[in-house]
N, C-alpha and C positions, 0 to 999 in steps of 0.2 A: 206313452210304456214302450211300442216295438218300435215309434222316430226319435228313442229319446235315449236308448239303448243302441241302434242305425246311425244317429250322429256321431257318438261316443267310437261304439268299432270304425266311422271314418276318418274322424280326429283321431282316436288311437293308427291308427292306419297310414294317415299322413306324415305324423310323427315319427315311423317307425321308415319311412320311406323315408324320408329325410337327414335320418341319420343314418342310415344307412348310405346312403348320397355319402353326407360327410367324411364316411372312413373310404371308403374307393375315391375321395380328390385327396382323404391327406395321408396316404400308402402313392399316390405316384406324384405328390411334392417331396413328402421324404428322400424318397427313389430322383428324383429328377435336381435335388438339392446338393445327393452329392457326385452328382455327374459332371463332369469337365466339359462348362460347354453349353450348355443348358443350366435352367433359371426356373426354383420351384415356383419365386413370383409369379414366375408366366404363367405358369397350368393356374390359379391363383387368379389371374388378371380373369382369364381365361374360363370361369366356373363364375364369374363376377361374383369371392371373396371376398378382392384382395382391401375397396373399404372395408370392410365390414371389421379385417384381420388390424387394419389399420390405427382405425374410431378408437377400438376394442385397449391395443397395446397404448396407445397416447395418452388418451380419458382413463384408465382401469378405476375410475372412483369411480363412475359415469354410468358405466356397460357396463364395464365385465360380471360384474355379477350376473347382472338379465341372461348375457351371454357364456357364459360361463362352464355351463354344458356341453354350446359350442367352440371352447376355445381350447378346455381338456381333449376335446373332443381328436382337432386337428394335430396334438401337440404330442397325447401320448399314444396316436393310430401313424402319425408319423415317425412322430420315431425305429416305429416297426420296418417303418416303411428304406427308413435308412439304417439298418439289421440288416436288412433284409436285401438294398445297395449294396453294405459293404460285402458280408457274404459271401457272394457272386460274384463283387468286383475286381479281385488278382480272375480272377478264371475269365472270365473276359471278355475284361484290360490284353490280357495276352497274352487269346487267339485271337477278340474280338475287336479293337479297338479302333479304323478306320469304320468297318458298318458302323457299326452301333454308330459314329459321325454324322454320317449319311442318316440314320435310322433316327434318330432323333431330330436330326432339321428338317427333317420331310415333314414328323410329324405335329413343329412344333412352328413351320413355315402351311399348312395347311386352318392352323386357326387365326390367322392374323387377320381375315375375315371377322370372325367372329369378339377380335381384342374390338377391332374397329366401330362391330357394332357395341360397344363400350363406352366410349366415345361421342357415342351420337349423342343431342342435344336437340335436332329439331332444327339449329342454327348452322347457319355457312361459318363453314369453316375461317380464318382471320390468314391473312400473312403470317402474324407472331403465334398463331396452331404449324403454318406447316417450321417454321423457324425453326420450335420446338422439335417435331422431327426430324430433318436433319443435324441438329445437333447428337440427336438419340443414336440413329442412324451413323453419323462418320465415329461422336463415342468409340461402340464398341468398333466398329472395323478396326480404329485403331489396339484398340486393346488384343488382341494377339502379340503384337510390338512390347510389351511390357510378359513375358512373357519369358517373352526374347532371353532380358534379365533373369537370371536365375541367382541360385542363394546358396551359399555351403553352409549351412550355421555346426561343421559334426556333426559328437553323436546329442550333442544336446542344446537348441537356440535359445533359452534361458526364459525366467518364469516373463521375465519382461516386456524381452521378442514376441512370445508367444500371444500376449495381454492384447499390446495393438494389432497384432495382428486378426487375432480374437473378435475385435471395434472393426478395423475391417471388413474382415470376412463375416459381422454380421451384417454392416451396411448393406453389403449384397447380395445382402437373405431378401434383405426388404426393392432390395430394383427390380424389378423384373427383367425379361435380356442379358442383367450382368449371370455368369456364376459365381460364387462364393466361392465354386473347388478349382476354377482355373488361376483364380488368384491367388488361394493356401500351393497352388503348384507353382507356381510363380515365387511365390517368397521360399519352396522349400521344405512346404508344411507341408502339402498333403499327401503322402508318407504316411510320415507320423502321425497323421488324425488316422490314419483306414486302420493302420497295424492297432492301433492302442482300446480304439474302440472293437477292433475285428479279437482284441485279446482281452477286450471291458476294462484293461487300464487305466482307470478313466483320471487317478490322479493325475497321467505325464503327463494330459491337456486341457486340469482342473482353471487354470491359467486366458489360456485360449475357449474354453467355456461363457467365464464368467465377462473376458475381451465384448465375444458373439454377444452380447445379453444388452450390456450395459452400448453397446454398438444400435442393437435391433431399440434398444428405448429412448435413443437419444435419435434416434435417422428420425421413426416413424414417427417423433416430433414433429420434424421438420415435411416430411412425405403428406402427414395426418392436413399442416395448416394449404402446400398448391391445391394438390385434392380439392381442397372446400374452398379453396379460390377462383384459382386456376386449372379446376379442375380438364378441361380440356385439352389446354394443352400440354398438363402431366398428359392424359391418357395416351396425343396424339408424342408423348419426348417418348413413352412405351412403346408406343408402333412403332417406330425408328431404332430402339434398344432392340428389343427381338427382331425385326429385319435385318438391322445389324450383323444379330449373335448368331441366327438365318451364312447369310452369308460368310462372316468370318469362321463358323464351323467345317461349313462348307470345300472354303479351298483349301484350313489347311488338310482336310481330310484329302481333296483333287490331289493332292503336292505333293504325297507321301504314300500315295497306292502303289507298287512296287513288283506286282505280279498278274496275270490275266486272275486267274486263285481269288486272287482281291478285290478285282472284278466286278465277277461275277457274288460272290455277295456285296457287296455296297447293291446291287441291282439287286438284289433278293432283301437287302436288310431297305433299300431303298419303298417296296410294297411293305412290307409289316407297316415301314410310319406309316406309306396310306393309310394302310386297314385302320391299325389306331390311330393318327390320324381324325377318318372317318367319325369312328366308335366316338372321340371326341367329340367332338363339332352335334354331332349325334345325340350326344348326353346336352352335351351344352345345351342347344336346343331345346332337349324336350324340360329341361328346367327351372332355366337362369331369363329370368323375363331384362331386358338389353334396361337402364336406368331413363327414363325421357325427359329428363327438368333436370338444365343445369344447378336448378338449385336445391335439390336433393340432395341427401349425402348420399344412401347406400341404394347398389344396386338389389335389387326384391325379388327373392329365393322360390321359385312355385310350389304350392305349399305352405311357408310364412305368412301368405299374408299384404 
C-alpha cells in the first residue's frame, strides 16, 4: 500500500513538474512572438517541443485529442505572454529598443548548441545538410532589406490586406529564426496589431487573426513533411535561420547606436542576455533529451517516458 501511494505521488509530481515547465515555455514563446527580430518558434526548437507542435497541428485528428492539455497550455498561457509583452512593449521599445535587440540576440546565440543537438541523429552531416544551413542563413541576412520597404495603408488597410498579411504572419510564426513581428513591421501593420491588442479591440484585427490561423494550419503540413522525411536538413536550415537572424538583429542594432549611454545600456543588456541564455540552456539541458534516431519523430521530454 505504501509503495502504491509512493508511486502515485511520484507520478503526480512528475506531471506537475511537466505542466509547470510547459507554462514557463508558453509564456516565453508568447513574449518572443511579439518582439520584432526574435522568433517564438526558435524557443520551441530549443526546448525540444517544435516537432510535437507541428505534428499536433498538421495531424489534429490523430494526435490532438491525446495532446489536448499540452496544446491548450501553450495557447492559453502563450496568449498571457503576448499580453505581458504588449502591455510593456511601448515603454521598453520607446526607451530601450537598441539594448533589447542585443539582449535577445545574445540570449538566442547561446541556444545554438542546443539547436545543434536537436539536429543530431548519430550520422555524419551531408553536403545537402550544410546547403540547407547556408540557404537559411542567407535568407535571414536578406530579411532586413525587406523591412526597408514599408507600406502606408492610411487609417485602415482593409480586411483583405489584413487577411493576406495574417497568412504570411502565421507562416512566420512556425518558421524558427523568422520574426513574424518584423514582417508585420515591414508591412506597416505592427502598430495596428499592438494598439488593437492593448485596447482589446479584437474586431479591428479579426481578419489578421483568421489569416494567421489559416497560415499556421497550411504551413504546418509543409513543415511536418520536411521534418518527417528530411529532419536533419530541416534542422540545419533552422540553425541557419537562427544564426542569420542573430547577425541581422545585431547588425541593425550596431548601426543605430547614437550615444555612449546607449553603449553602456547595450553592455548591460548583453550581460542580462548571457544570464537568460545560460538559464534557458540549463533548463533545456535538464528537461529535454535530444532525439537519437533520424527515424523517430518526436523529441523525448524528460518525465514523459
